[in-house]
C-alpha positions as CSV (number, residue, x, y, z in Angstrom):
1,M,0.0,0.0,0.0
2,R,1.4,3.4,-1.0
3,K,0.2,6.7,0.3
4,L,0.5,9.9,-1.8
5,H,-0.1,13.6,-1.1
6,I,-0.8,15.4,-4.4
7,I,-1.1,19.1,-5.2
8,V,-2.5,20.0,-8.6
9,K,-2.0,23.5,-10.1
10,G,-3.7,25.1,-13.0
11,I,-7.3,25.6,-14.0
12,V,-8.6,22.9,-11.6
13,Q,-11.5,24.6,-9.8
14,G,-14.9,25.1,-11.3
15,V,-14.2,22.5,-14.0
16,S,-15.5,19.3,-12.2
17,F,-12.0,18.3,-11.3
18,R,-12.9,16.9,-7.9
19,Y,-15.8,14.8,-9.3
20,F,-13.4,13.6,-12.0
21,A,-10.9,12.6,-9.3
22,V,-13.6,10.8,-7.2
23,Y,-14.8,8.9,-10.3
24,N,-11.3,7.7,-11.2
25,A,-10.3,6.9,-7.6
26,R,-13.3,4.8,-7.0
27,H,-12.9,3.0,-10.3
28,F,-9.3,2.1,-9.5
29,G,-9.8,1.3,-5.8
30,I,-8.0,4.3,-4.4
31,H,-8.9,5.6,-1.0
32,G,-8.5,9.2,0.4
33,Y,-9.9,12.5,-0.5
34,V,-9.8,15.5,-2.9
35,K,-10.5,19.1,-1.9
36,N,-10.2,22.6,-3.3
37,L,-7.6,24.8,-1.6
38,Y,-8.1,28.6,-1.1
39,N,-5.2,29.4,-3.4
40,G,-6.9,27.8,-6.5
41,E,-5.1,24.5,-6.3
42,V,-6.5,21.0,-5.6
43,E,-5.2,18.7,-2.9
44,I,-5.5,14.9,-3.1
45,K,-4.6,12.2,-0.6
46,A,-4.5,8.9,-2.5
47,H,-3.8,5.6,-0.8
48,G,-3.7,2.4,-2.8
49,E,-1.7,-0.3,-4.6
50,Q,1.2,0.9,-6.7
51,Q,-0.2,-0.1,-10.1
52,S,-3.7,1.4,-9.3
53,L,-2.1,4.6,-8.1
54,Q,0.0,5.0,-11.3
55,I,-3.1,4.6,-13.4
56,F,-5.0,7.1,-11.2
57,L,-2.1,9.6,-11.5
58,D,-2.1,9.2,-15.3
59,K,-5.8,10.2,-15.3
60,I,-5.2,13.1,-12.9
61,K,-2.4,14.4,-15.1
62,L,-4.9,14.7,-18.0
63,G,-7.8,16.0,-15.9
64,P,-11.3,16.6,-17.2
65,P,-11.9,18.3,-20.5
66,A,-12.3,21.9,-19.1
67,A,-9.2,21.6,-16.8
68,R,-5.7,22.8,-17.6
69,I,-3.0,21.1,-15.5
70,D,0.1,23.3,-15.2
71,D,1.9,21.4,-12.5
72,I,1.5,18.4,-10.1
73,K,3.5,18.0,-6.9
74,I,3.6,14.4,-5.7
75,E,5.0,13.3,-2.4
76,E,4.8,10.3,-0.1
77,D,2.1,10.9,2.5
78,P,3.6,10.5,6.0
79,E,0.1,10.4,7.7
80,Q,-0.9,7.2,9.4
81,I,-4.6,7.8,8.7
82,E,-6.3,4.9,6.9
83,Y,-9.2,5.9,4.5
84,D,-11.9,3.4,3.6
85,S,-13.3,5.4,0.7
86,F,-12.6,8.3,-1.6
87,E,-14.6,11.5,-1.0
88,I,-14.7,15.2,-1.6
89,T,-13.9,17.2,1.5
90,Y,-14.1,20.8,2.3
């Protein structure tokens, strides 16, 4: 099980990016959350198997049609929290 903390920069708010992330995370068995940040970025905590996480990341790098991804910061997530689903948080 791998745990990632992801920050997505670009045009990622107001373009259904969070719903896109939820759909793909649930489809590939990823647990965690996605939320909009006050600075216009999107934060994702994604926990799952390596292969599933890679496919999920590939989808996130593309984003939904109206999004424009300028940069993605991916780090290992040091938190010990275990998520049992993938949700939008506020």
